Structures are given as C-alpha cells and as structure tokens.
C-alpha positions as CSV (number, residue, x, y, z in Angstrom):
1,X,22.8,-97.9,-64.9
2,X,19.4,-97.5,-63.3
3,X,18.9,-101.3,-63.1
4,X,22.2,-101.6,-61.3
5,X,21.4,-99.2,-58.4
6,X,19.5,-101.8,-56.4
7,X,22.4,-104.3,-56.9
8,X,24.8,-101.8,-55.5
9,X,22.4,-100.8,-52.7
10,X,22.1,-104.3,-51.2
11,X,25.9,-104.7,-50.6
12,X,25.9,-101.2,-49.2
13,X,23.2,-102.1,-46.7
14,X,25.1,-105.3,-45.8
15,X,28.3,-103.3,-45.3
16,X,26.6,-100.9,-43.0
17,X,25.2,-103.7,-41.0
18,X,28.6,-105.4,-41.0
19,X,30.2,-102.3,-39.6
20,X,27.6,-101.8,-36.9
21,X,27.9,-105.5,-35.8
22,X,31.7,-105.3,-35.7
23,X,32.2,-107.8,-38.5
24,X,34.5,-105.4,-40.4
25,X,36.7,-104.9,-37.3
26,X,36.5,-108.4,-35.8
27,X,39.7,-110.6,-36.1
28,X,39.3,-113.3,-38.6
29,X,40.8,-116.8,-38.6
30,X,44.2,-116.8,-40.3
31,X,43.1,-119.0,-43.2
32,X,40.0,-116.9,-43.9
33,X,42.1,-113.7,-43.6
34,X,44.6,-115.1,-46.1
35,X,41.9,-115.9,-48.6
36,X,40.4,-112.5,-48.3
37,X,43.8,-110.9,-48.7
38,X,43.9,-112.5,-52.2
39,X,40.4,-111.3,-53.1
40,X,41.7,-108.0,-54.5
41,X,43.9,-109.9,-57.0
42,X,40.8,-111.7,-58.3
43,X,38.9,-108.4,-58.6
44,X,41.8,-106.7,-60.3
45,X,42.2,-109.6,-62.8
46,X,38.5,-109.7,-63.6
47,X,38.5,-105.9,-64.1
48,X,41.5,-105.9,-66.4
49,X,39.8,-108.6,-68.5
50,X,36.6,-106.4,-68.7
51,X,38.7,-103.4,-69.7
52,X,40.6,-105.3,-72.4
53,X,37.2,-106.6,-73.7
54,X,35.9,-103.1,-73.9
55,X,38.9,-101.9,-75.8
56,X,38.7,-104.8,-78.3
57,X,35.0,-104.3,-78.9
58,X,35.4,-100.6,-79.3
59,X,38.3,-100.9,-81.8
60,X,37.0,-103.9,-83.8
61,X,33.5,-102.5,-84.5
62,X,33.2,-101.6,-88.1
63,X,31.4,-98.3,-87.5
64,X,30.2,-95.8,-85.0
65,X,26.7,-97.0,-84.4
66,X,25.6,-95.5,-81.1
67,X,23.2,-92.6,-82.0
68,X,25.1,-89.9,-80.1
69,X,28.4,-91.0,-81.7
70,X,26.8,-90.9,-85.2
71,X,25.5,-87.4,-84.5
72,X,28.8,-86.1,-83.2
73,X,30.8,-87.6,-86.1
74,X,28.3,-86.2,-88.6
75,X,28.6,-82.7,-87.2
76,X,32.3,-82.9,-86.9
77,X,32.6,-84.0,-90.6
78,X,30.2,-81.3,-91.6
79,X,32.4,-78.7,-89.8
80,X,35.6,-80.0,-91.4
81,X,34.0,-79.7,-94.9
82,X,33.2,-76.1,-94.3
83,X,29.8,-76.2,-92.5
84,X,29.1,-74.7,-89.1
85,X,29.5,-76.6,-85.9
86,X,26.0,-75.4,-85.0
87,X,24.0,-75.5,-88.2
88,X,21.2,-73.1,-88.9
89,X,17.8,-74.1,-87.5
90,X,16.6,-75.1,-91.0
91,X,19.6,-77.4,-91.4
92,X,19.7,-78.6,-87.8
93,X,16.9,-81.2,-88.3
94,X,19.1,-83.5,-90.4
95,X,21.7,-83.7,-87.7
96,X,19.6,-83.6,-84.5
97,X,19.9,-81.4,-81.4
98,X,23.1,-82.1,-79.6
99,X,23.6,-79.4,-76.8
100,X,27.3,-80.0,-76.5
101,X,30.0,-77.3,-76.5
102,X,32.0,-76.7,-79.6
103,X,35.2,-78.3,-78.3
104,X,33.8,-81.8,-78.6
105,X,33.0,-81.5,-82.3
106,X,36.2,-79.6,-83.1
107,X,38.4,-82.2,-81.4
108,X,36.6,-85.0,-83.3
109,X,36.7,-83.0,-86.5
110,X,40.5,-82.4,-86.1
111,X,41.1,-86.2,-85.6
112,X,38.8,-87.0,-88.5
113,X,40.7,-84.5,-90.7
114,X,44.1,-85.8,-89.7
115,X,43.2,-89.5,-90.3
116,X,41.4,-88.9,-93.5
117,X,37.8,-89.4,-94.6
118,X,38.4,-93.0,-95.9
119,X,38.7,-94.6,-92.4
120,X,37.2,-94.1,-89.0
121,X,40.1,-95.9,-87.3
122,X,41.6,-92.7,-86.0
123,X,38.2,-91.5,-84.7
124,X,37.8,-94.8,-82.8
125,X,41.3,-94.7,-81.5
126,X,40.8,-91.1,-80.1
127,X,38.7,-92.1,-77.1
128,X,40.6,-95.3,-76.5
129,X,43.9,-93.5,-76.2
130,X,42.4,-90.8,-74.2
131,X,40.8,-93.2,-71.7
132,X,43.9,-95.3,-71.2
133,X,46.0,-92.2,-70.8
134,X,43.5,-90.9,-68.2
135,X,43.5,-94.2,-66.2
136,X,47.3,-94.2,-66.3
137,X,47.4,-90.7,-65.0
138,X,45.0,-91.6,-62.2
139,X,47.2,-94.6,-61.2
140,X,50.3,-92.3,-61.2
141,X,48.5,-89.8,-58.9
142,X,47.6,-92.6,-56.4
143,X,51.1,-93.8,-56.4
144,X,52.3,-90.2,-55.9
145,X,50.0,-90.0,-52.8
146,X,51.7,-93.0,-51.3
147,X,49.1,-95.7,-52.1
148,X,50.5,-99.2,-52.7
149,X,50.7,-100.4,-56.3
150,X,48.1,-103.2,-55.8
151,X,45.5,-100.9,-54.2
152,X,46.2,-98.1,-56.8
153,X,45.7,-100.5,-59.6
154,X,42.6,-102.0,-58.1
155,X,41.0,-98.5,-57.5
156,X,41.7,-97.4,-61.0
157,X,40.5,-100.7,-62.5
158,X,37.2,-100.5,-60.5
159,X,36.7,-96.9,-61.8
160,X,37.4,-98.1,-65.4
161,X,34.9,-100.9,-65.1
162,X,32.2,-98.6,-63.6
163,X,32.8,-96.2,-66.5
164,X,32.5,-99.2,-68.9
165,X,32.2,-99.0,-72.6
166,X,31.3,-95.3,-72.4
167,X,35.0,-94.5,-72.0
168,X,35.8,-95.9,-75.4
169,X,33.1,-94.2,-77.3
170,X,33.2,-91.0,-79.4
171,X,31.3,-88.9,-76.9
172,X,31.9,-86.1,-74.4
173,X,32.0,-88.4,-71.3
174,X,35.6,-89.6,-71.6
175,X,36.9,-86.0,-72.3
176,X,35.2,-84.8,-69.0
177,X,36.5,-87.8,-67.1
178,X,40.1,-87.0,-68.2
179,X,39.6,-83.4,-67.3
180,X,38.4,-84.5,-63.8
181,X,41.5,-86.7,-63.4
182,X,43.8,-83.8,-64.4
183,X,41.8,-81.7,-61.9
184,X,42.6,-84.3,-59.2
185,X,46.3,-83.8,-59.9
186,X,46.1,-80.1,-59.6
187,X,43.9,-80.3,-56.5
188,X,46.8,-82.1,-54.7
189,X,49.4,-79.5,-55.6
190,X,50.6,-77.8,-52.5
191,X,53.9,-76.0,-53.4
192,X,52.7,-74.1,-56.5
193,X,49.3,-72.9,-55.7
194,X,49.3,-70.2,-58.5
195,X,50.1,-72.8,-61.1
196,X,47.3,-75.1,-59.7
197,X,44.7,-72.3,-59.6
198,X,45.4,-71.2,-63.2
199,X,45.4,-74.8,-64.3
200,X,42.1,-75.5,-62.7
201,X,40.6,-72.4,-64.2
202,X,41.8,-73.6,-67.7
203,X,40.3,-77.1,-67.0
204,X,37.0,-75.5,-66.0
205,X,36.9,-73.5,-69.2
206,X,37.6,-76.6,-71.3
207,X,34.9,-78.5,-69.4
208,X,32.4,-75.7,-70.1
209,X,33.4,-75.8,-73.8
210,X,32.4,-79.4,-73.8
211,X,29.3,-79.2,-71.7
212,X,27.6,-76.1,-70.4
213,X,27.6,-77.4,-66.9
214,X,31.1,-78.8,-67.1
215,X,32.5,-76.5,-64.4
216,X,30.9,-78.7,-61.8
217,X,33.1,-81.6,-62.7
218,X,36.1,-79.4,-61.6
219,X,34.4,-78.1,-58.5
220,X,35.8,-80.6,-55.9
221,X,39.4,-80.0,-57.0
222,X,38.8,-76.2,-57.0
223,X,37.4,-76.3,-53.5
224,X,40.4,-78.3,-52.3
225,X,42.8,-75.9,-53.9
226,X,41.1,-72.9,-52.4
227,X,40.9,-74.6,-49.0
228,X,44.7,-75.0,-49.0
229,X,45.2,-71.3,-49.2
230,X,41.9,-69.4,-48.5
231,X,43.6,-66.0,-48.4
232,X,42.2,-63.6,-51.1
233,X,39.3,-65.8,-51.9
234,X,37.3,-63.2,-53.8
235,X,40.3,-62.1,-55.9
236,X,41.1,-65.7,-56.7
237,X,37.5,-66.5,-57.8
238,X,37.3,-63.4,-60.0
239,X,40.6,-64.1,-61.7
240,X,39.8,-67.8,-62.1
241,X,36.4,-67.1,-63.4
242,X,37.8,-64.7,-66.0
243,X,40.3,-67.3,-67.2
244,X,37.7,-70.0,-67.3
245,X,35.3,-67.8,-69.3
246,X,38.0,-66.9,-71.7
247,X,39.0,-70.5,-72.3
248,X,35.3,-71.5,-72.7
249,X,34.7,-68.8,-75.3
250,X,38.0,-69.5,-77.3
251,X,36.6,-72.3,-79.4
252,X,34.0,-69.9,-80.8
253,X,36.8,-67.9,-82.4
254,X,37.5,-70.7,-84.8
255,X,35.9,-70.5,-88.2
256,X,32.3,-71.6,-88.6
257,X,31.4,-71.8,-84.9
258,X,28.3,-69.8,-84.3
259,X,27.7,-68.7,-80.7
260,X,24.2,-67.5,-81.5
261,X,23.3,-70.9,-83.0
262,X,24.7,-72.6,-80.0
263,X,22.5,-70.5,-77.7
264,X,19.5,-71.4,-79.9
265,X,20.3,-75.1,-79.5
266,X,20.6,-74.7,-75.7
267,X,17.2,-73.0,-75.6
268,X,15.7,-75.7,-77.8
269,X,17.1,-78.4,-75.5
270,X,15.8,-76.6,-72.4
271,X,12.2,-76.7,-73.6
272,X,12.0,-80.4,-72.9
273,X,11.9,-79.6,-69.1
274,X,13.3,-81.6,-66.2
275,X,12.1,-85.0,-65.1
276,X,11.9,-85.4,-61.3
277,X,12.3,-89.2,-61.5
278,X,15.6,-88.9,-63.4
279,X,16.8,-86.3,-60.9
280,X,16.1,-88.8,-58.0
281,X,18.0,-91.5,-59.9
282,X,20.9,-89.2,-60.5
283,X,21.1,-88.3,-56.8
284,X,20.7,-91.9,-55.8
285,X,23.6,-92.9,-57.9
286,X,26.1,-90.4,-56.7
287,X,24.9,-90.8,-53.1
288,X,25.4,-94.6,-53.2
289,X,28.9,-94.2,-54.7
290,X,29.9,-91.7,-52.0
291,X,28.2,-93.7,-49.2
292,X,30.0,-96.9,-50.4
293,X,33.4,-95.2,-50.1
294,X,32.5,-93.6,-46.8
295,X,31.4,-96.9,-45.2
296,X,34.7,-98.7,-46.0
297,X,36.8,-95.7,-45.0
298,X,38.2,-96.1,-41.4
299,X,37.1,-93.5,-39.0
300,X,40.6,-92.1,-38.3
301,X,41.0,-91.4,-42.0
302,X,37.9,-89.2,-42.1
303,X,39.9,-86.0,-41.6
304,X,38.9,-82.5,-42.7
305,X,40.2,-82.9,-46.2
306,X,38.3,-86.2,-46.6
307,X,35.0,-84.6,-45.3
308,X,35.6,-81.6,-47.6
309,X,36.0,-83.9,-50.6
310,X,32.9,-85.9,-49.8
311,X,30.8,-82.8,-49.3
312,X,32.1,-81.2,-52.5
313,X,31.4,-84.3,-54.6
314,X,27.9,-84.4,-53.3
315,X,27.4,-80.7,-53.9
316,X,28.7,-81.0,-57.5
317,X,26.5,-84.1,-57.9
318,X,23.5,-82.1,-56.9
319,X,24.1,-79.5,-59.5
320,X,24.9,-82.0,-62.3
321,X,21.8,-84.0,-61.3
322,X,19.6,-81.0,-62.1
323,X,21.2,-80.5,-65.6
324,X,21.1,-84.3,-66.2
325,X,17.4,-84.6,-65.2
326,X,16.3,-84.6,-68.8
327,X,15.0,-87.2,-71.3
328,X,17.9,-89.2,-72.7
329,X,20.1,-88.1,-69.7
330,X,20.6,-89.9,-66.4
331,X,23.1,-91.1,-63.8
332,X,25.9,-91.6,-66.4
333,X,26.4,-87.9,-66.4
334,X,27.6,-88.2,-62.8
335,X,30.4,-90.6,-63.7
336,X,33.0,-87.8,-64.3
337,X,32.8,-87.1,-60.6
338,X,33.9,-90.6,-59.6
339,X,37.7,-90.0,-60.1
340,X,37.6,-87.9,-57.0
341,X,36.6,-90.9,-55.0
342,X,39.5,-93.0,-56.2
343,X,42.0,-91.8,-53.6
344,X,39.9,-92.4,-50.5
345,X,38.8,-95.7,-52.0
346,X,42.4,-96.8,-52.7
347,X,43.4,-95.8,-49.2
348,X,40.6,-97.8,-47.7
349,X,41.5,-101.0,-49.6
350,X,44.0,-102.1,-47.0
351,X,42.4,-104.6,-44.5
352,X,41.4,-107.8,-46.3
353,X,37.8,-107.8,-45.1
354,X,37.4,-104.3,-46.4
355,X,38.7,-105.5,-49.8
356,X,36.0,-108.2,-49.7
357,X,33.3,-105.6,-48.9
358,X,34.6,-103.4,-51.8
359,X,34.2,-106.4,-54.0
360,X,30.6,-106.7,-53.1
361,X,30.1,-103.0,-53.3
362,X,31.4,-102.2,-56.7
363,X,31.6,-105.4,-58.7
364,X,28.1,-106.7,-59.1
365,X,26.7,-103.7,-61.0
366,X,29.7,-103.3,-63.3
367,X,29.7,-107.0,-64.1
368,X,26.1,-106.8,-65.2
369,X,26.9,-103.6,-67.1
370,X,29.7,-105.4,-68.9
371,X,27.5,-108.1,-70.1
372,X,24.6,-105.7,-71.0
373,X,26.8,-103.2,-72.8
374,X,28.6,-105.7,-74.9
375,X,25.5,-107.6,-75.8
376,X,23.6,-104.4,-76.7
377,X,26.5,-103.0,-78.8
378,X,27.0,-106.3,-80.6
379,X,23.4,-106.5,-81.6
380,X,23.9,-103.4,-83.8
381,X,27.2,-104.3,-85.3
382,X,28.3,-106.4,-88.2
383,X,31.4,-108.5,-88.3
384,X,30.7,-109.8,-84.8
385,X,33.0,-112.8,-85.3
386,X,36.0,-110.4,-85.7
387,X,35.3,-109.3,-82.1
388,X,34.6,-112.7,-80.6
C-alpha cells in the first residue's frame, strides 16, 4: 500500500497539469476519441480478471495462513468450544492481542460452528460471499442513482481491485466495507428519513462492535442524512447515539464475552503509542484518493452535496488515521471509506479522456498490488498448483 502511493501520485500530478493546460477539455481527433471511449472496457475486463483471481486464490488456499486470520480463527474456535472471546491476561499470550470488537469473532465463530470443525471451507467462503454481495449492492446503488451500467460496473470494479485480496480474507476489513456500502444506501434515502436514521445508527453500532473506531466509517453517510433534514439535530444525535451504543454493547450479552477483558486488551494495545510516519501515510492515502476523484469531477458537478461528501470523507479519514497510526496498522484501515467515493467517480467516468485519466489514476497501484499480494500469499501456501 505504501509503495503504491507514489505510483498513484504521479498520475494525479499529470492529471492536474492536464486540467490546467486544457487537455482534459480540448476536443480530440475522432479516431483518438473512439479509442479512448473503449479504454474503460479494457480497464473493466482487467479488473474483473483480477477479482476472479483473488476469489480463486482465496478459496483454493488450503488454510488460513495470514497471521491476523489465524488469530481471529483461533479465538473464534476457542469461543465456540466454551472459552471467552477475550481470554484472561494469563491465557491471552497464546492467542496474541487482537483489539477487535466481539462481533468479528462471534460471526466467524458462528460460521465455524455451522460448517463444522473438520473443514475451513465455510470460514473461507464467508468473506468471499460477503465481499461479492457488497460489490453487487454498490453496483445496484449506482444504477439506482442513474449511473450507466458500464460506468457503474467500472467504478465498482476499480473499488474491488483497490481493496484487493483483503476483501476475501477472514478479517474485519470486509465487514466494515460492507457496512459502509449499506451506509451509502441509507445516506441516499430521501423519503423515509426516520428509517434511514435508525438504520445508520444500527450500522454505526455494528461497526463499533467490530472496531472501536468503526463509527467513523459511517460518518459520511450520517452527515448526508442529517444535512437532508437538519431540524432537531440535537435530538436526532442523542437518539442515534443511544441506538448505536445499545447495538455496540449487545454482543457482550452473549455468553463468554467479557467486557472487562476487552477493555484490558484495548489498554494493552494503546500502550504501543502512535507513529507519526504512519499517520502521515494514512492521510496521504485518503487525500490522494479524494483528490483523484475531485480532479476528474467536472466543475458543474461539484455541488453542495458533493462538497459535503468530500469534506466528510476527509474528516472521517483524519480520525481513522489517528487510530490507525500504530505498528502493524496503516493506510489499509482507510479503505472502508472508499465506497463513498464510488458515486462521484462513476458520474465522472463519462468523457473518454476522463476515463483514460481514471485508468492512469487508479490502475497502476492496484496492478502492482495484485501481483504483490498473490505472490506474497502463494509463498506461504502449499498446493500452489491447485491455484495456478
């Protein structure tokens, strides 16, 4: 992720220079314009191949070998067999410190219990099904907002490639991404504001039950919902906060889920301190993503709702960047905010020269990530030939 920032940054700089020089608005020769009009098909095809490769690799691997996945599965199995989601400090050393909310372990544990201890197939299928369902929901939302099929598919495919293999791993990330996609749906509800507000509060509670700072992944949609009807803002915030807090605490009502041990784990994790270099990397990542979408968005389309969205994504990114400025963390914690950029990106993918710029902007870093991720994962897996 970090090594790809400069690869994304160069196309961004070229795009800004192209806009200033008039290249992005200058009429092109018909033959060149026709070629550029087909560029999005090439990007879409390449993206779909990358996604299919990720799914095949994630499903065919014989075991969960990434260290976070192993820890999550070990704790989930321990909980299903009668242990605590948050083991006592004396037992904690054999599992490691994972400062996630209980909902992650409980969901994985439920899947593990339903599919049986003899196979991890169900556990591997869980994030795959969740990710594909989330991407389908994002596509449906874009179509509902009037975006063309081709541009909707391209925007979602680019999101999927940027998320990469992480979407198909047994970790918290894909759950948060799907919650953000559902929040995008509710953020665009205009006729049933009470339903949307309650739904967003529930999503915020679920996000907090997965990660302590999960509420910030719902923030852009919540701001949009409140901006649609700002009357009674204080009352709405109080009711919404109470619902979110209740939902966040609900998993602790399940057996063998210790709130006090969870607090102890959070305190242990906080003792590592924050790393300013990682914070800067986090902010650079979300800033480049936002700036890239902003550059290719036509000026007439930058209305109040658009400016509000961009500002809220940056604000949420600032808060998440602080929480993610720890060792073993980094810019990938900002990825659950990217679904909010799918709609403005899809709407900006109209003119062919903008499509070409979007290709430069978002394809180089994910292509290198595809190769890097697959190579890294295959180095630790057996039965490689079953995948290839």
